[in-house]
C-alpha positions as CSV (number, residue, x, y, z in Angstrom):
1,X,0.0,0.2,-0.4
2,X,1.4,3.4,-1.0
3,X,1.2,5.9,2.1
4,X,0.4,9.4,1.0
5,X,2.3,12.2,2.9
6,X,1.2,15.6,4.3
7,X,2.7,19.0,3.3
8,X,3.3,19.0,6.9
9,X,5.4,15.1,6.3
10,X,7.2,16.5,3.2
11,X,8.5,19.7,5.2
12,X,9.9,16.9,7.5
13,X,11.3,14.8,5.0
14,X,12.7,17.3,3.1
15,X,14.8,18.9,6.4
16,X,16.3,15.1,7.1
17,X,17.0,15.5,2.6
18,X,19.1,18.0,3.5
19,X,20.8,17.2,6.5
20,X,21.4,14.1,4.6
21,X,22.7,16.1,1.2
22,X,24.8,17.8,3.3
23,X,26.7,14.8,5.1
24,X,27.1,13.6,1.7
25,X,28.8,16.3,0.4
26,X,31.4,16.7,3.2
27,X,31.9,12.6,2.5
28,X,32.4,13.1,-0.6
29,X,35.0,16.0,-0.1
30,X,36.7,14.2,1.9
31,X,37.4,11.4,0.0
32,X,41.1,10.4,-1.1
33,X,43.7,8.2,-1.8
34,X,44.9,6.3,0.9
35,X,41.3,6.6,3.1
36,X,39.9,3.3,3.9
37,X,36.3,2.6,3.9
38,X,36.3,2.2,7.7
39,X,36.9,5.8,7.8
40,X,34.0,7.1,5.8
41,X,32.2,4.9,7.9
42,X,33.4,6.7,11.1
43,X,32.8,10.1,9.8
44,X,29.5,9.2,8.8
45,X,28.7,8.3,12.3
46,X,30.2,11.5,13.4
47,X,28.2,13.6,10.8
48,X,24.8,12.0,11.8
49,X,25.7,12.4,15.9
50,X,26.7,16.2,14.9
51,X,23.0,16.7,12.9
52,X,21.5,14.9,15.6
53,X,20.3,12.4,13.9
54,X,20.4,8.4,13.6
55,X,22.2,6.5,10.8
56,X,19.3,4.9,8.4
57,X,21.6,1.7,7.8
58,X,23.0,0.6,11.3
59,X,21.6,-2.4,12.0
60,X,18.6,-2.4,9.3
61,X,18.5,-6.2,8.7
62,X,21.3,-6.7,10.6
63,X,23.4,-4.3,8.5
64,X,26.8,-3.8,10.5
65,X,27.8,0.1,9.4
66,X,26.3,3.3,9.0
67,X,26.8,3.3,5.4
68,X,27.4,1.4,2.2
69,X,30.4,2.2,0.8
70,X,31.1,0.1,-2.5
71,X,34.4,0.2,-4.9
72,X,34.3,-0.5,-8.7
73,X,32.9,-3.6,-9.3
74,X,30.6,-3.5,-5.9
75,X,27.3,-2.4,-6.8
76,X,25.4,-1.6,-3.6
77,X,26.0,-3.0,0.3
78,X,29.7,-2.8,0.7
79,X,30.5,-3.1,3.9
80,X,33.2,-0.7,5.3
81,X,36.5,-1.9,6.7
82,X,40.0,-0.8,7.4
83,X,41.8,-3.6,5.2
84,X,39.5,-1.7,1.8
85,X,41.8,1.2,1.4
86,X,40.6,3.7,-2.0
87,X,43.5,3.7,-4.3
88,X,43.3,6.0,-7.4
89,X,41.0,5.7,-10.5
90,X,38.6,4.1,-7.9
91,X,34.8,4.0,-8.9
92,X,33.5,4.4,-4.7
93,X,29.7,5.0,-4.2
94,X,28.0,6.2,-0.9
95,X,24.7,4.7,-0.3
96,X,23.7,6.4,3.1
97,X,20.5,8.1,4.8
98,X,19.1,9.0,8.4
99,X,16.0,9.3,10.5
100,X,15.2,12.3,11.9
101,X,11.6,13.4,13.8
102,X,10.6,9.9,12.5
103,X,11.1,9.7,8.9
104,X,14.0,8.4,6.6
105,X,16.0,9.8,4.1
106,X,17.7,7.9,1.8
107,X,20.8,8.8,-1.5
108,X,23.8,8.1,-3.0
109,X,26.6,9.3,-5.4
110,X,29.5,7.4,-6.8
111,X,32.6,9.7,-7.5
112,X,35.9,9.0,-9.0
113,X,39.3,9.3,-6.7
114,X,41.8,11.1,-8.3
115,X,42.5,10.5,-12.2
116,X,40.0,8.7,-14.0
117,X,39.8,6.5,-17.8
118,X,37.2,8.0,-20.2
119,X,35.1,4.7,-19.5
120,X,34.8,5.8,-15.8
121,X,33.9,8.8,-16.4
122,X,31.0,8.4,-19.5
123,X,29.7,5.3,-16.5
124,X,29.2,7.9,-13.8
125,X,28.0,10.6,-16.3
126,X,25.4,8.1,-17.6
127,X,24.2,7.1,-14.4
128,X,23.5,10.4,-13.1
129,X,21.6,11.3,-16.3
130,X,19.7,8.1,-15.7
131,X,19.1,9.5,-12.3
132,X,17.9,12.6,-13.9
133,X,15.7,11.1,-16.8
134,X,13.2,9.0,-13.8
135,X,13.4,12.3,-12.1
136,X,11.7,14.1,-14.5
137,X,9.4,10.9,-15.6
138,X,8.2,11.1,-12.0
139,X,5.4,13.6,-12.9
140,X,1.5,13.1,-11.7
141,X,-0.4,11.0,-13.8
142,X,2.5,9.2,-15.0
143,X,2.8,5.6,-14.1
144,X,5.9,4.9,-12.1
145,X,6.8,2.1,-15.0
146,X,7.5,5.2,-16.6
147,X,10.5,6.1,-14.3
148,X,11.7,2.8,-15.2
149,X,11.7,3.4,-19.0
150,X,13.4,6.7,-18.5
151,X,16.2,5.3,-17.0
152,X,16.6,2.2,-19.4
153,X,16.5,4.0,-22.1
154,X,19.1,6.3,-20.9
155,X,21.3,3.5,-19.7
156,X,21.0,1.2,-23.1
157,X,21.2,4.1,-25.7
158,X,25.1,4.5,-24.3
159,X,25.4,0.6,-24.4
160,X,25.5,0.2,-21.1
161,X,23.0,-2.7,-19.2
162,X,20.7,-2.1,-15.9
163,X,20.5,-3.6,-12.6
164,X,16.8,-5.8,-12.2
165,X,17.3,-7.3,-9.0
166,X,17.1,-3.6,-6.9
167,X,15.0,-1.2,-7.5
168,X,14.0,2.3,-6.1
169,X,11.2,2.5,-3.3
170,X,8.6,4.6,-1.8
171,X,10.2,6.0,1.6
172,X,8.4,8.0,4.7
173,X,8.3,6.5,8.0
174,X,10.2,3.1,7.0
175,X,12.8,3.4,5.0
176,X,11.1,0.8,2.2
177,X,7.5,1.8,1.4
178,X,5.6,1.0,-1.4
179,X,5.8,1.3,-4.6
180,X,8.6,-0.7,-5.8
181,X,10.0,1.2,-8.5
182,X,11.7,-1.0,-11.0
183,X,15.0,0.9,-13.5
184,X,13.7,-1.1,-16.1
185,X,10.6,-1.6,-18.3
186,X,8.0,-3.7,-16.7
187,X,5.4,-6.3,-17.2
188,X,3.1,-3.9,-15.2
189,X,2.7,-0.3,-15.5
190,X,2.6,0.2,-12.0
191,X,0.8,2.6,-9.7
192,X,0.1,5.9,-11.0
193,X,2.3,8.6,-9.9
194,X,0.1,11.4,-7.5
195,X,0.5,14.1,-5.3
196,X,2.0,12.7,-1.9
197,X,4.2,10.4,-3.2
198,X,7.5,10.4,-1.4
199,X,10.1,8.4,-3.1
200,X,13.7,6.6,-3.7
201,X,14.9,6.4,-7.3
202,X,17.9,4.8,-7.6
203,X,19.6,3.7,-10.9
204,X,22.7,1.2,-10.6
205,X,24.1,0.7,-14.0
206,X,26.7,-1.7,-15.2
207,X,30.0,-1.2,-17.5
208,X,29.0,-4.5,-18.4
209,X,26.5,-7.2,-18.3
210,X,23.9,-7.2,-15.9
211,X,24.3,-10.7,-13.8
212,X,26.1,-9.9,-10.5
213,X,26.6,-12.2,-7.6
214,X,26.4,-11.7,-3.8
215,X,29.6,-12.0,-2.1
216,X,30.4,-13.8,0.9
217,X,29.5,-11.4,3.6
218,X,26.0,-11.9,2.1
219,X,26.0,-8.2,1.7
220,X,28.2,-6.9,-1.0
221,X,26.4,-7.2,-4.3
222,X,28.9,-7.1,-7.3
223,X,29.1,-7.7,-11.1
224,X,29.4,-11.1,-12.1
225,X,32.1,-10.0,-15.0
226,X,33.8,-7.8,-12.8
227,X,33.3,-4.3,-14.5
228,X,32.3,-1.3,-12.4
229,X,28.9,0.0,-11.5
230,X,27.9,3.4,-11.0
231,X,24.7,4.4,-8.5
232,X,23.1,7.8,-8.0
233,X,19.5,7.8,-5.8
234,X,17.6,11.3,-4.4
235,X,14.9,10.9,-2.5
236,X,11.8,13.2,-4.2
237,X,8.6,14.1,-3.2
238,X,5.3,14.5,-6.0
239,X,3.4,17.3,-5.0
240,X,0.8,19.6,-7.0
241,X,3.9,22.3,-8.2
242,X,6.3,19.4,-9.4
243,X,8.9,17.1,-8.1
244,X,10.4,18.2,-4.8
245,X,14.4,16.8,-4.5
246,X,14.9,16.2,-1.0
247,X,18.3,14.9,-0.8
248,X,19.9,17.2,-3.3
249,X,21.8,20.4,-2.1
250,X,20.5,23.2,-4.5
């Protein structure tokens, strides 16, 4: 069941979304060659405490850290570790959210550390464009499927593949709410988009094939062909005045 949010609830979600966006900005500025992914987790915890919020992922379904840090061929759910040291040229995906005043936020970004080859830059640019096209398709009276069609068209036009096993979702008082938001053409048109929906739109785009596997830690998802993956996500609210970006800092 899709839970529609009031204007007051959307304002609360905007507040926690902006906190999340600011912390994400801080983290991306701090990531450099030689840092460990565990240090990124520690910074995420510290900044969450500083704003008086709770990391949304810490302990969620047993996840052991405050932030997901996925590197290169890792698609999502990378567990921060003191053994994982960021190197020049790495693609680093950060997936992070907060809980504040009873509401969740969720956002993701992928950055390239240091020098980057042209293929990595293109993958990242296209994934960000996939997100923007998905958001631009989240218009009142469209269907949820229109978001996935926009994302998949953008990816395939650039000869990349779309992860199909993990999708976007509704969000509010729970981290994952209805509706599910596939990043591809689905058999169902999905529900009609109406004012009051709050959606976490999150394309995960692969450099190679879409096939994936889950690592031995039972969390981290990686590409089966070991080619790189990029992940971008924003939480957005559907209003009578259009789409409101909650987690992006303008």
